[in-house]
C-alpha positions in Angstrom: -15.1 3.4 -12.5 -12.9 6.2 -14.0 -10.4 5.4 -16.7 -6.8 5.3 -15.6 -4.7 8.4 -16.4 -1.3 8.0 -18.1 0.7 7.9 -14.8 -1.7 5.4 -13.2 -1.5 3.1 -16.2 2.3 3.4 -16.3 2.6 2.5 -12.6 0.1 -0.4 -12.9 2.1 -1.8 -15.9 5.2 -1.9 -13.7 3.6 -4.0 -11.0 4.1 -7.8 -11.2 1.1 -10.2 -11.0 1.4 -12.3 -7.9 3.5 -12.1 -4.7 6.5 -14.1 -5.8 8.6 -11.0 -7.0 7.0 -7.9 -5.6 8.5 -4.6 -6.9 10.1 -2.4 -4.2 9.2 1.2 -3.8 12.8 2.2 -4.5 12.7 0.4 -7.8 9.4 2.0 -8.8 10.9 5.4 -8.0 13.9 4.7 -10.1 11.9 3.4 -13.1 9.4 6.3 -13.1 11.6 9.1 -11.9 8.9 10.1 -9.4 9.3 10.7 -5.7 8.4 8.1 -3.0 5.4 10.2 -2.1 4.1 10.4 -5.7 4.4 6.7 -6.3 2.6 5.9 -3.0 -0.1 8.4 -3.9 -0.7 6.9 -7.3 -0.8 3.4 -5.8 -3.4 4.7 -3.3 -5.5 6.1 -6.2 -5.2 2.9 -8.1 -6.6 1.0 -5.0 -9.2 3.5 -3.7 -10.5 5.1 -6.9 -9.9 2.4 -9.5 -10.3 -0.7 -7.2 -7.1 -2.3 -8.4 -6.1 -5.3 -6.2 -2.6 -4.0 -5.3 -0.9 -5.5 -2.2 2.3 -4.8 -0.5 4.7 -7.2 1.1 6.9 -5.8 3.9 9.2 -8.7 4.6 12.9 -8.3 3.6 14.4 -9.1 1.3 11.3 -9.8 -0.8 9.3 -6.6 -0.1 7.4 -4.5 -2.5 4.1 -4.0 -4.4 2.3 -6.6 -6.5 -1.1 -7.3 -8.1 -3.1 -9.6 -5.9 -4.1 -12.7 -7.8 -5.7 -15.0 -5.2 -7.1 -15.1 -1.7 -3.8 -16.2 0.0 -2.1 -13.1 -1.5 -5.0 -11.0 -0.4 -4.7 -12.2 3.2 -1.0 -11.6 3.2 -1.6 -8.0 2.0 -4.4 -7.4 4.5 -2.5 -8.6 7.6 -0.2 -5.6 8.1 -3.1 -3.2 7.2 -5.3 -4.8 9.8 -2.5 -4.7 12.4 -1.8 -1.0 11.7 -5.5 -0.2 12.0 -5.7 -1.9 15.4 -2.6 -0.1 16.7 -3.8 3.3 15.5 -7.2 2.7 17.1 -5.6 1.9 20.4 -3.4 5.0 20.2 -6.4 7.2 19.3 -8.4 5.8 22.2 -5.6 6.4 24.7 -5.1 10.0 23.5 -8.9 10.6 23.6 -9.2 9.2 27.1 -6.1 10.8 28.7 -6.8 13.2 31.5 -5.2 16.5 30.3 -5.6 18.2 33.7 -3.2 15.9 35.4 -0.4 16.3 32.8 
């Protein structure tokens, strides 16, 4: 596993351990001075390249990113990802199977 660069470490240090008080994207943007896209990109790198267990909670008012500390938190973080995958798969299958000649 590669060592974290300065930005990755900075962002990781801002993430709380556990789901109780996740840190919203807007707050991470404000604390770092980076764009939404940059913060999300670094979070993606932390997860995909560095295997950091970072989850996101999408329920208001307690939404944001957090470091997963147990299986319950892992399942909460995985639920929206699994749902999104299923919806995107369904959409891709419909587009793939649509008869273009009749449109």
